[in-house]
C-alpha positions as CSV (number, residue, x, y, z in Angstrom):
1,M,66.6,49.3,96.9
2,A,66.5,51.7,94.2
3,S,62.9,52.9,94.0
4,H,61.5,52.3,90.2
5,G,57.8,53.8,89.6
6,P,55.3,51.3,88.1
7,Q,56.2,49.0,84.9
8,Y,54.0,49.3,82.0
9,G,53.9,47.8,78.5
10,L,57.0,45.7,77.8
11,S,58.7,46.3,81.0
12,A,55.7,44.9,83.1
13,A,55.3,42.0,80.7
14,V,58.9,41.4,81.1
15,G,58.5,41.3,84.9
16,A,55.8,39.1,85.0
17,K,57.7,36.7,82.7
18,I,60.4,36.6,85.4
19,A,58.1,36.7,88.3
20,G,56.3,33.4,86.6
21,K,59.2,31.7,86.5
22,R,59.9,31.6,90.2
23,D,59.8,28.1,91.9
24,P,58.8,27.9,95.5
25,Q,59.6,24.6,95.7
26,A,63.0,24.8,94.4
27,E,63.5,28.1,96.6
28,Q,63.1,26.1,99.9
29,E,65.4,23.0,98.3
30,V,67.9,25.8,98.4
31,L,67.5,27.0,101.6
32,D,67.2,24.0,103.3
33,W,70.9,22.8,101.4
34,I,72.3,26.2,102.9
35,E,70.8,25.1,105.8
36,A,72.8,21.8,105.7
37,V,75.9,22.9,104.2
38,T,76.3,25.9,107.1
39,G,75.1,24.7,109.9
40,E,73.1,27.4,110.6
41,R,68.9,28.0,110.8
42,L,68.2,30.3,108.8
43,P,66.1,33.3,109.5
44,N,62.5,32.8,108.8
45,A,62.0,35.5,106.0
46,P,60.9,35.7,102.1
47,Y,64.1,33.4,99.9
48,E,65.3,37.0,98.3
49,E,65.4,38.7,102.0
50,V,67.6,36.0,103.4
51,L,70.1,35.9,100.3
52,R,70.0,39.7,99.8
53,D,73.0,40.9,102.3
54,G,74.9,37.7,100.7
55,I,76.4,37.0,104.3
56,Y,74.9,33.2,103.8
57,L,75.8,33.1,100.8
58,C,79.4,33.6,101.9
59,K,79.3,31.8,104.5
60,L,78.2,28.5,102.5
61,M,80.8,29.5,99.6
62,N,83.2,29.0,102.7
63,Q,82.0,25.6,103.9
64,L,82.4,24.0,100.4
65,V,85.7,26.0,99.8
66,P,87.3,26.8,103.1
67,G,89.2,30.3,103.4
68,S,87.6,31.2,100.3
69,I,86.3,34.4,101.4
70,P,88.3,35.1,104.5
71,K,86.1,38.4,105.7
72,W,82.6,39.6,104.5
73,N,80.4,42.4,105.7
74,T,77.9,42.3,108.2
75,G,77.1,45.9,108.1
76,G,77.9,48.8,106.2
77,G,74.6,49.7,104.2
78,Q,73.9,48.4,100.6
79,F,77.2,48.7,98.8
80,K,78.9,46.6,101.0
81,F,76.7,43.7,100.9
82,M,76.8,44.2,97.3
83,E,80.3,43.5,97.9
84,N,79.3,40.3,99.6
85,I,77.5,39.1,96.9
86,N,80.2,40.3,94.6
87,K,82.6,38.1,96.4
88,F,80.2,34.9,96.2
89,Q,79.6,35.4,92.3
90,D,83.5,35.6,91.7
91,M,84.3,32.3,94.1
92,C,81.1,30.9,92.5
93,K,83.2,31.3,89.0
94,K,86.7,30.2,90.4
95,Y,85.2,26.8,91.7
96,G,83.7,26.2,87.9
97,V,80.7,27.5,87.9
98,P,79.9,27.9,84.7
99,E,79.7,32.0,84.0
100,I,76.2,31.5,82.4
101,D,74.5,30.2,85.5
102,V,76.2,33.2,87.4
103,F,73.6,36.0,88.4
104,Q,74.6,40.0,88.3
105,T,75.0,41.4,91.7
106,V,71.6,43.3,90.8
107,D,69.3,40.5,89.9
108,L,69.4,39.7,94.3
109,W,69.9,43.1,95.4
110,E,67.1,45.1,93.3
111,R,65.3,41.4,92.7
112,R,65.2,41.9,89.8
113,N,65.8,38.1,88.3
114,I,65.5,35.9,91.6
115,P,65.0,32.7,89.5
116,Q,68.4,33.1,88.1
117,V,69.8,33.3,91.5
118,T,68.3,30.0,92.4
119,Q,69.6,29.0,89.2
120,C,73.2,29.8,90.2
121,I,72.8,28.1,93.6
122,F,71.5,24.9,92.0
123,A,74.4,25.1,89.1
124,L,76.9,25.7,92.4
125,G,74.8,22.5,93.9
126,R,76.1,20.7,90.4
127,T,79.4,21.5,90.7
128,A,79.8,20.8,94.0
129,Q,79.5,17.3,93.3
130,V,82.4,16.9,90.7
131,H,84.6,18.0,93.4
132,P,86.0,14.9,95.1
133,E,86.9,16.9,98.6
134,W,83.0,18.0,98.6
135,R,81.1,15.2,100.6
136,G,78.3,17.3,102.6
137,P,75.3,17.2,101.1
138,I,74.0,17.4,97.5
139,L,71.6,19.9,95.7
140,G,70.2,19.1,92.2
141,P,71.3,16.6,89.8
142,K,74.6,15.2,89.6
143,M,76.5,16.7,86.6
144,S,76.9,14.2,83.3
145,D,80.4,12.9,82.7
146,E,81.6,12.8,79.0
147,N,80.1,10.0,76.8
148,R,82.8,9.9,73.9
149,R,81.7,7.6,71.0
150,N,83.9,6.6,68.3
151,F,82.7,5.3,65.3
152,S,84.1,3.4,62.5
153,E,84.5,5.1,59.1
154,E,82.2,2.4,57.5
155,Q,79.4,3.2,60.5
156,L,79.9,7.2,59.1
157,R,79.6,6.3,55.2
158,A,76.4,3.7,56.4
159,G,74.2,6.7,57.6
160,E,74.8,9.1,54.9
161,G,72.7,7.0,52.7
162,V,69.8,7.1,54.7
163,I,67.2,9.9,54.6
164,N,66.3,11.3,57.5
165,L,62.5,11.7,58.7
166,Q,63.5,15.4,59.7
167,Y,64.1,16.5,55.6
168,G,59.7,15.4,55.4
169,T,58.1,13.6,52.9
170,N,56.9,14.5,49.4
171,K,54.3,12.0,49.0
172,G,51.3,13.9,47.3
173,A,53.4,16.7,46.5
174,N,51.9,18.7,43.1
175,Q,52.4,22.2,42.0
176,S,48.4,22.7,41.8
177,G,47.5,26.1,43.2
178,L,51.3,27.6,42.8
179,N,51.8,30.7,40.6
180,F,55.4,32.2,39.9
181,G,55.5,35.4,38.3
182,N,52.2,37.8,37.6
183,T,48.9,36.4,38.1
184,R,46.4,36.3,35.4
185,H,44.2,39.0,35.1
186,M,41.0,38.6,34.3
């Protein structure tokens, strides 16, 4: 990990905000799901340390899509482990996880945005439920199906005459206290 000095000002505020978004319960759900899918017992270590080298992420993806990541690095330094994370991210996108949900490598490797990593794995769990070939454990809520509605031309016209409450109300409105242009000088 790169050695960053202490954070001050805006950097400290942003760091505190990101750290405040961490949800230990959601992180434990992710770890439990990874154990259930891979069939391996994960090490008893902090969440980000378990996932940091990308090995368990590659194993997870190989269970969801067999043979998707044929080889991952188990040693060789930080760049090799970051390569594991990149392989996982690429396969997430190919599997159907929305790109907005996929974290950046530094979010995990440098521990900059661990909640984004959790969000990505939850998105992967939702996406797995859509794939009919996946019959294993699930993570998170099921993705919603399309619910297309067809309104007739008459129904659409009827809605145009209704004044929505979002437009506000003008009850009791008057112009007292409003000045336009120069004010009176006494």
